[in-house]
N, C-alpha and C positions, 0 to 999 in steps of 0.2 A: 367190371367195376362192381362196387357194392354201395348201395345208397347210404348216405348219412342218415342217422336216426330221425333228424328233423324233417328230411325230405320224404322219408318213408311214412311218417306220421301225417304230413300234409296230403300225400297221395291217398292213403287209406281213409282219412277223414273225408276226402272229396268223394270217393266211391261210395262210402256209407251214406253221406249226406244226399247225394244225388239219387240214390236208390230209395231212401226214405221220402225225399221230395216227390219223386215220380209216383210212389205209392200213395202218398197223401193227396196229391193233385187229382188222381183218378178214382178217389174213394167213392164217388157218386155214380160211376159208370156201371149201373146194374142192368139196364135194358140193352137190347141189341143195338138200337140206335145210338145210345150213349156210348156203348163200348166201341163201336166201329166208327161213329161219326161225331162224338162228343157233343151230341145234341145240336150240331151245327151252330155253335156259339163262339167260335174262335175268331178274334179280330184280325184285321188285315196285317197289322204289324207283326203279330205272332206268326201269321202264315209266311211272311217274308223271312223271319228269323229261323223258323223250323225248316223251310225249304233250303236255305243256305246251309244250315247245320247238317241236314240230311245228305246233301251231296258233298260234303267235305269229310274226308277221312284222314286217318293217320298217313296215308300215302300222299295226300295233298299237303299236309302240314310239313312233312319232311321232304317230299318229292319236289314241290315247286321251287324252294330255295336251291335245291340240288341241280335243277335244270338251269337256273340263272348262273350258278357257280360254274358248271361245266360248259354252258352254251351262252344263250342270250335271252331276250324277253320275247322270243317268237311265239311262245305259248299263248300270249295275249290275243293273237289273231283268232284263235279258237274261241276265246271269250266273246269276240264280236258276234260270232255265230250264236253263242249262247243267249245274248241279249235279244237278237232278232228273233230266234226260235221262241222265246218266251212270249214275245208280242204276238206271234202267229198262233201259239196255243191259246192265248187269251181271246183272240178273234175267232178261231175256228172251232176248237175243241171244248173250251169251258162252257159256251152257251149250250152245247149238246148235253154236257154232263148235268146241267141244272134244269133239264126238262124232265120233270118227274123226279122221283126219289131214287137215285142210284146209290148202292153201297160199294160197288167196285166199278172200275172202268170197263171191265169186260161185259158187264150187264148191257152196255150200250151195243155191243156186238150181237148180243142175243136178240135185241129188238130188230136188228137189221138183217141178220144172216142166220139166226138160229143157233142151236147148241154146238155143232161141230167147230165152227170158227171161234166161238166163245171159249170152249174148253181147251182148244189147241193153244190159243193165246194165253189163257190163264195158266196152263201147264208149263208153258215156256217161262213165264214169270216166276213160278215157284221153283223151277229148276235153277235158273241162273241166279235168283236171289239167294238160294241156299249155298251155292258155290261162291258167289260174289261176296256175300257178307261174312261167310266163313273165312275167306281170305283176308277180308278186312279186319276181322277179329284176330287172326294169326299176326297180322302186321302190327297191331297195337300191343299184343301180348309179347311179341318179339322185342320191341323196344323196351318194355318194362322188364322183361327177363334179363336183357343185357345190362340194363341200368341197375337192377336190384340184385343181380347175381343169383337168381333163383331159377329153377326149371321152368321152361316156357309153359308147360301144360298146367302148372299151378296158376299162372296168370290167365290162361285161357278159361280155366274153370271159374276163377274168381270173377272175371269180367262177364263171362257168359251167364253165370248164376245171377249176377246183379241185373242184367238186362231182361232176363227171363222173369225175375221176381217182380220188377216194377211194371213190366208190360202185361204179364198175366193178371196182376191185381188191378192195375189202373186203366188198362185199355189204351185207346188212342189218345185220350187226354193226357195220360202220363207221358207218352211219347212226345206230344206236341210241346208241352210245357218244359220238360227236361231239355228238349232240343233248343228251346228258346234260351234257356239258361246257359246251355253248353256253348252256343254260338258266341256269347259274350265272354265266356271263360277262355275258349281257345284263342279268340282275337286278343284278349288281354295277355295271354301267353306270348303271342306273336309280338305284341308291343313291348313286353318285358325284354324279349330277345333284341328287338330293335334298339331300345335304349341302351342295353348292355353292350352291343357291338359298336354303337356310335361312340360310347364312352371309351371303348378299348381301342379304337382305330388309331394308328400311328399318324394319321393325317386327318385333315378336316373332311366332312362329308362332301362338300363341293369338289375338293381335290380328288377324293376317292371316286366320285362319279365321273370326273373329267378323264381319269385314267381308264375307267371302265369303258367310257364312250370311245376313247382312242383305240382300245383293244377290240372294239366291236361287241362289247358285252350288253349294250343297251339297245341293239337293233331290234325293232318290232316288226316292220313290214317286209314281206318278201313276195313280190308279185309274180314270181315265176309259176307257171302252170305245169307242175310235175306231180302226178298222182302217186308217185312212189314216195314222196316226202310228206310227213304228217303235218308240218307246221309252215304252210304257206298261207297267203291272204285268202286264196280260193278254197283251199282245204278247210281253213278256219271258218270262213263265212258260210260257205255251202254245207260243208261237212258238219260244222257246229250247229247249224239250223236243224239238219236232219237228226243229229244226235239228241238235240233238246226235244224235238218232237217225240222221240222214243222215250227219253228219260222223264221228261216233265209232262208229256201230253198223253202217253198211253201206258206207261209202267205204273201199275197201281201203287207202288211204294210211294211215289210222289204225288200221284193223282189223288190219293187219299188225303194228303195235306191240303188239297183244294176243296174236296167235298165237305170238309169240316167247317168251312167258312160261313159266316152269317148270311152271305148273299153271293150271287154270281159276280157283282161288281167288286166285292171285297176280295174274292178269290183272284179275280183278274188283276187287281191292284196289287195284292200281295206277291203274286207271281212275277209281274212285270218289274216291280222294284227289286226283287231278289236278283234279277240279272245285273243291275248296276252295283248292288252290294257285293256280288261275287266278283265283278271286274275290279272293284276296289280292293277286295280281299286278295286276289291273285297278284295285283300290283304290289301290295304290301309284302307277300311272300317272296316275290321276285326281287324286290328291293333288298330284302334280307339276304338273299343269295349273293347279290352283287356286292353288298358290304362285307359279307363273309369272304368273298374273293379278294377284296382289298385287305382285310385283316390278315388272312393267311398267305397274302402274297401270291395267290394263284397256285399254291402247292398242290400236287396231285393227291386225290383220294381214291380208294378202291372203287367207290361208287358215290355219285352225287348225294345219294340219300344219307351218307354218313356225316355230312358237313354239319347240319344243325344239331344232331345228337352229340357230336364231338364238342362243339362249342358249349353247349349246355352242361355237359358233364365236366368240362375242364375250366370253364371261365365263370360259372355262376356259383354263388353261395348255396349251401345245402337247402335252405327253405325255398329259394327260387328254383332250384332244380326240381324239387318236389311239385312246385306250382306248374312248371312247364310240363312235366310228365302228366300232371292232372289235365292240362290242356290237351295233350296228345290223347288221353283217355276220352276227353270230351269230344274230340273229333271222331272217335271210334264208336262211342256209345250212342248211336242213333239207329236203334234197332228197327228192322222191317218186320218184326214178328207180328204185330197187330195187323199189318196189311196182308200178310200171308194168311193169318187166321181168318180174316174176313173173306179172302178169296176162296179158302178151303170151304168155309160155310156157304157163302152165297153162290159160288160158281160150281161147286161139286156136290156138297152135302145136300143142300136144298133141292136143286133140280134133278140130281141123279139118284139120290139115296132116299131122302125123306121129304118130299115136297110139302107135307103138311106139318112139319116140325114146329113145336111150340117154341116160344121164347126161351123157356128153360132149357130145352134141348139144344137150341142153337148156342146159348151161352155155355153150356157144358162142353159141346164140341169146340167152341172158340177157345176156351181155356186150355183144353187138352192139346189142341193143335198148336197153340202158342208154345207150350212146353216142348212138344215134339220137334217143332221146326227149330226152336232154340238149341236143343240137344243136337240135332243134325248139323246145325252151323258149327257148334263146338267140335263135332266130329271132323268136319271139313278143316277147321283150324288146326286140330291135332295132326291130321294127315299131311297138311300143308307144310309142317316142320321138315318133312323129308322129301316130299314130291311136289314141291311148289310149282316147278315148271310145267309138270303134267296137268296139274290143277288149273294153271293159268291158261294153258292151251284148251282145256275143257271149257273154261269160262269164255274164252274168246269164241270158240265154236258155237256156244249158246248165244253169244252176243251177235253173231251173224243173223240170228233169227229176229232181232229187233227190227230190222228193216221191213221184213214181211208183216210184222204186227202193225207197224205204222201204216204200211200200204193198205192193210185191211180196214183200219179205222178211216183213212181218207177215202177209200172206196165207199164205205158206208155212209159218210157224211156228205162228201162232195158229188156223188153220183146217185142217179136213180135207177140206173140199169144194171148195176152189179148184182150178181147172184151169189148165194152161198157156195155152190159148186165152182163157179168161176173164180171166186175169191180164194178158195182153198187151193186151186190150181195155180193162182197168181202167187200165193204165199210160198208154194213149193218152188216156183220159178225164181222168186226173190231170194230164197235160201240158197238155191244152186248158183245164182249169179254172184252173190257176195262171196260164197266159198270159192267159186271158180276164180274170181279176180284176186283173192288173197292167198289161196292155198293151191288149187288144182292147176291153174295156168303156170305158176312158177315150177311146180313139181313135174308136170307132164310136158309142158311146152318150152320151159326155160325162160318164160317171160318174167319181167320184174314184178314183184308182188305190189299190189295196190296198198297204200298206206292205210292204217286202221281208221283214220278219220273219215274215210270215204265209204266204209262198209255199209253203214245204215243207209246212206244216200243210194247206193247201188241196189241194195235189197228193196228199198221202198219204190224206186222207180220201175224196177222189173216187175214188182207185184202189181203196181198200178197198170202198166201197159198190158201184161199178160192177163191179169184179172178182168180188166175192161174188155179185152178182145175175146176171151173165152166166154165171158158172160153173154156176149152177143151171139156167139156160135152155139152155145149150149144154154139156151134160156130155160128158166124154170119159174114156177109160181113162187112169189115171195111177198113178204109184207113190206110195205113202204115205211121208210124211216119217219118217225113222228117224235 
């Protein structure tokens, strides 16, 4: 299809406006502390909004309605784990992050285990963020490319340049406040879709939901314990908890959103509330998918992801089409570039290259690395046009390393006997355990693959057990956590 002129104008205006807004909001971020931590001045409600926006992508915006259309509401079981996991992060990890002035989550590992564990964890973060956010950029550019009828790489360059510009210029403050705005934009877009589909339904909403209920489309709970299925109550609760410990408790992309808070209490409040906002958000997206099912009479689509874009392109006026596409862009433009730059400077440049670097030198490296990581993500997005499955497999393989990283953090915070060497061996065991359960056992032994929702839990538990055991067998001199 080709976008109507009014839709194109709305979309372009939004991208220009959010870029200008982000650049303006971060104009005062001239010191390292301001550039990476926004002077620790962000209120709890902005913490909540930016966390929700950070973890919401184009894949969520179009994928959740697609899951409800082709299946049911079982995905909400994973959200239960997300809520509990946030509460655990608030109780266990946030207090540790606010002891002293940390710039990255991996500096906590330095205190406890030294450089090897810290740089290994930070390197994993940089690798999977480059791949993950490159694919995320590809997904947004693909939707815009199809809607506007232009080559995808144009969209990749346009969106990528926008996020590099305001992140490089404005630092983390630009990211925080643009995320806050963009959460409201994409939720407004979802509400526009909801109003439109309700108006277009051939029956009333209660009748549509009654039909969906009769067809099993509203089922949420499945108490079966089958580790090969991703959406059961136990996979959702336990797997969701460990996934959240990884994404919100140790991954610096989201931990940075906590470190900018005014206080430990506001960070914990913002994170905890974000879990309930995310639950409401997913319920909204799943409701959309159910109403689309009623509107289209359950007609088959090639993929569930096609349902929302099809409705937007065929049922909404041009201006509203542009607004929904702007909402999809809003869900995509939550860049990790500043968190990657802070990790580059604080976890690699300062300890390994130039320990005595001045603020000016750190800022110069930060700005250069922001641009370089942005260009690399754009490169991944371009490659993903043709080799998406290979990239996704590569991303999944790096995702298996999330469990070992969570295990390392828990060994450092919850134990006094874990050593650097024992923790490294535990991380290797955790990586092997998660790869074995998901990939090696099915390929070599013909066993069924464990569902992806269990990967982080398996890696974490293996890291904890092996790390604690080998630390006792191979003791070494260490600094106690403080």
